C-alpha positions as CSV (number, residue, x, y, z in Angstrom):
1,X,3.5,20.7,-0.6
2,X,2.2,16.9,-0.8
3,X,3.3,17.0,-4.3
4,X,6.7,18.4,-2.8
5,X,6.8,15.4,-0.3
6,X,6.1,13.1,-3.3
7,X,8.5,13.7,-4.8
8,X,11.5,14.4,-2.2
9,X,11.1,11.2,-0.7
10,X,10.7,8.9,-3.7
11,X,14.7,9.4,-4.5
12,X,15.5,6.8,-2.1
13,X,12.7,4.5,-3.7
14,X,14.3,4.7,-6.9
15,X,17.2,4.5,-5.9
16,X,16.6,0.9,-3.8
17,X,14.8,0.1,-7.3
18,X,17.6,0.6,-9.3
19,X,19.9,-1.1,-7.4
20,X,17.6,-3.8,-7.6
21,X,17.2,-4.0,-10.8
22,X,20.8,-3.4,-11.9
23,X,21.9,-6.7,-9.7
24,X,18.6,-8.5,-10.8
25,X,18.8,-7.7,-15.0
26,X,14.9,-7.2,-16.3
27,X,15.3,-10.4,-17.1
28,X,14.0,-11.4,-13.5
29,X,11.5,-9.5,-14.2
30,X,8.8,-12.8,-15.2
31,X,10.4,-14.8,-12.5
32,X,9.5,-12.2,-10.0
33,X,6.3,-12.4,-11.3
34,X,6.0,-15.9,-10.8
35,X,8.0,-16.1,-7.2
36,X,4.9,-13.6,-6.4
37,X,2.1,-15.5,-7.3
38,X,3.2,-18.9,-5.8
39,X,4.1,-17.0,-2.5
40,X,0.9,-16.2,-2.2
41,X,-1.2,-18.1,-4.2
42,X,-1.9,-20.4,-0.9
43,X,-4.5,-17.6,0.4
44,X,-4.9,-14.2,0.9
45,X,-1.8,-11.8,2.0
46,X,-3.4,-9.3,3.4
47,X,-4.6,-11.1,6.7
48,X,-5.3,-14.9,7.5
49,X,-8.6,-13.9,9.4
50,X,-10.0,-12.2,6.4
51,X,-12.5,-13.7,4.8
52,X,-10.9,-15.3,1.5
53,X,-14.8,-15.0,-0.6
54,X,-13.5,-10.9,0.5
55,X,-10.3,-10.7,0.1
56,X,-8.3,-11.7,-2.8
57,X,-4.2,-11.4,-4.1
58,X,-3.1,-7.7,-4.2
59,X,-0.2,-8.5,-6.9
60,X,-3.0,-9.1,-9.4
61,X,-5.4,-6.6,-9.1
62,X,-6.3,-4.4,-11.9
63,X,-6.4,-1.9,-9.5
64,X,-1.9,-2.3,-9.3
65,X,-1.9,-2.0,-12.8
66,X,-3.6,0.8,-13.4
67,X,-1.8,2.6,-10.2
68,X,2.2,0.8,-9.1
69,X,3.3,2.2,-11.9
70,X,2.2,6.1,-10.9
71,X,4.3,4.9,-7.9
72,X,7.1,3.0,-7.9
73,X,9.5,5.3,-11.0
74,X,11.3,2.6,-12.5
75,X,11.7,4.6,-16.1
76,X,11.5,4.2,-19.3
77,X,11.9,0.8,-19.8
78,X,8.7,-0.2,-16.8
79,X,6.9,-1.5,-19.8
80,X,9.0,-4.7,-19.2
81,X,8.5,-5.0,-16.2
82,X,4.9,-7.1,-14.9
83,X,2.9,-4.7,-13.0
84,X,3.2,-7.9,-9.7
85,X,6.1,-7.3,-10.4
86,X,6.9,-3.3,-9.0
87,X,5.1,-4.6,-6.4
88,X,7.0,-6.8,-5.4
89,X,9.5,-4.3,-5.5
90,X,7.7,-2.4,-3.0
91,X,6.8,-5.4,-0.5
92,X,10.7,-6.8,-0.9
93,X,11.4,-2.6,0.1
94,X,9.0,-2.8,3.5
95,X,9.9,-6.3,4.9
96,X,13.9,-5.3,4.7
97,X,12.2,-2.2,6.8
98,X,10.4,-4.1,9.0
99,X,13.8,-6.6,9.5
100,X,15.7,-3.2,10.2
101,X,12.9,-2.3,12.5
102,X,13.5,-6.3,14.3
103,X,17.2,-5.9,14.4
104,X,16.8,-2.9,16.7
105,X,19.2,-0.8,13.4
106,X,17.2,2.4,13.8
107,X,19.0,5.1,12.6
108,X,18.6,8.3,9.6
109,X,18.8,6.2,6.4
110,X,15.7,3.4,8.2
111,X,13.9,6.5,9.2
112,X,13.9,8.0,5.3
113,X,13.0,4.4,3.9
114,X,10.2,4.5,6.4
115,X,9.2,7.3,5.4
116,X,10.0,6.6,1.6
117,X,7.4,3.8,1.7
118,X,4.6,6.1,4.3
119,X,3.8,8.3,0.6
120,X,5.1,4.9,-1.7
121,X,2.2,3.0,0.1
122,X,0.3,6.0,0.9
123,X,0.1,7.6,-2.8
124,X,-0.5,3.9,-4.0
125,X,-4.1,3.6,-1.7
126,X,-4.9,7.0,-2.6
127,X,-4.5,6.0,-6.2
128,X,-7.0,3.2,-6.3
129,X,-9.1,4.7,-3.6
130,X,-9.8,7.7,-7.2
131,X,-10.7,5.1,-8.9
132,X,-14.9,4.3,-9.2
133,X,-16.0,3.2,-6.1
134,X,-17.3,-0.7,-7.1
135,X,-13.5,-1.6,-8.3
136,X,-13.3,-2.3,-4.6
137,X,-16.4,-5.0,-5.0
138,X,-13.4,-7.3,-6.4
139,X,-12.0,-9.1,-3.8
140,X,-8.2,-9.1,-5.8
141,X,-8.9,-5.0,-5.6
142,X,-10.1,-4.7,-2.4
143,X,-6.9,-6.7,-0.8
144,X,-4.7,-4.5,-2.6
145,X,-7.3,-0.7,-1.0
146,X,-6.3,-2.5,2.5
147,X,-2.4,-3.9,2.0
148,X,-2.0,-0.5,0.8
149,X,-3.5,1.5,3.2
150,X,-2.9,-0.4,5.7
151,X,0.8,0.1,5.1
152,X,0.7,3.6,5.2
153,X,-0.6,4.6,8.4
154,X,2.1,1.6,9.8
155,X,5.0,3.1,8.4
156,X,3.4,7.0,9.4
157,X,3.5,5.7,12.7
158,X,6.4,4.3,12.7
159,X,7.7,8.1,11.9
160,X,5.4,10.3,14.4
161,X,7.3,13.2,15.2
162,X,10.6,12.5,13.4
163,X,9.6,14.7,9.7
164,X,10.5,17.8,9.1
165,X,7.2,20.5,9.9
166,X,5.8,20.7,6.6
167,X,6.6,16.9,5.2
168,X,4.9,16.0,8.5
169,X,1.8,17.8,7.5
170,X,1.9,17.0,4.0
171,X,2.0,13.6,5.7
172,X,-0.4,14.2,7.9
173,X,-3.3,15.7,5.5
174,X,-3.0,12.4,3.6
175,X,-3.6,10.3,6.2
176,X,-7.0,12.6,7.1
177,X,-8.1,12.1,3.9
178,X,-7.4,8.4,3.8
179,X,-9.7,7.8,7.0
180,X,-12.0,10.2,5.0
181,X,-12.1,7.4,2.5
182,X,-12.6,5.0,4.4
183,X,-15.8,5.8,6.3
184,X,-17.0,6.6,2.5
185,X,-16.6,2.8,1.4
186,X,-17.4,1.6,5.1
187,X,-21.2,3.5,3.8
188,X,-20.8,1.7,0.9
189,X,-20.1,-1.9,2.0
190,X,-17.4,-2.6,0.1
191,X,-15.4,-2.5,2.6
192,X,-15.6,-4.0,5.9
193,X,-13.9,-3.8,9.7
194,X,-13.0,-7.8,8.9
195,X,-11.4,-6.7,5.9
196,X,-8.7,-5.5,8.1
197,X,-8.0,-7.8,10.5
198,X,-7.5,-7.4,14.3
199,X,-4.1,-5.5,14.8
200,X,-4.4,-3.5,11.4
201,X,-3.4,-0.1,12.8
202,X,-6.0,1.8,15.8
203,X,-7.1,4.8,13.7
204,X,-8.7,2.0,11.1
205,X,-10.2,0.0,13.7
206,X,-11.9,3.3,14.8
207,X,-13.5,4.3,11.8
208,X,-13.9,0.4,10.1
209,X,-15.7,-0.1,14.2
210,X,-17.4,3.0,14.4
211,X,-21.5,3.2,14.0
212,X,-23.2,4.4,11.2
213,X,-27.0,5.1,10.7
214,X,-26.2,4.4,7.1
215,X,-25.4,1.9,4.5
216,X,-25.7,0.2,2.0
217,X,-23.7,-2.9,-0.5
218,X,-23.7,-1.1,-3.5
219,X,-21.4,-4.4,-4.5
220,X,-25.1,-5.8,-4.9
221,X,-26.5,-3.5,-7.5
């Protein structure tokens, strides 16, 4: 069911990506990559209050290189694009949706777009967490996991109650799986509450601030 849901919601996202690339051309890929690096070079992009020793730059994370093209269906020419550029495209879609929400433009298309983004960020988070746990000891990888998780929960909350039953169940199942993963990483010490800042979705804060009797730091091994 979840696979069908992701297949369904990726189509409009593919259309967005396709339009972006047709207008800009593949030659934009290096420039986009440079823009991403300059945009985020000033510090962490996830939370201004996060520890810079713990939270790095998600767009250059090795886990993004491993996972982004499993989420962004660029096509057969994906090898011509830098992973950081594909990540930027996903973030650009998020920025567009956020602007529409701020302007009060809520219609059928914007709801579909938010569903696409929730699914894409959720799929990216799932791919990252499926890798070896100690990957999140790397600050850039940790930043990518944090951002993907926060984006998923944020968009999932916005479309809550507006999705068809089967899609809503698939989204809920993904939400539950990610919460379980967060609990595990909190216990491992790879993720802590401050990584998500003070304005994270309530579900995340509840998990990350809950008391656990047994904790360890696998990054110190």
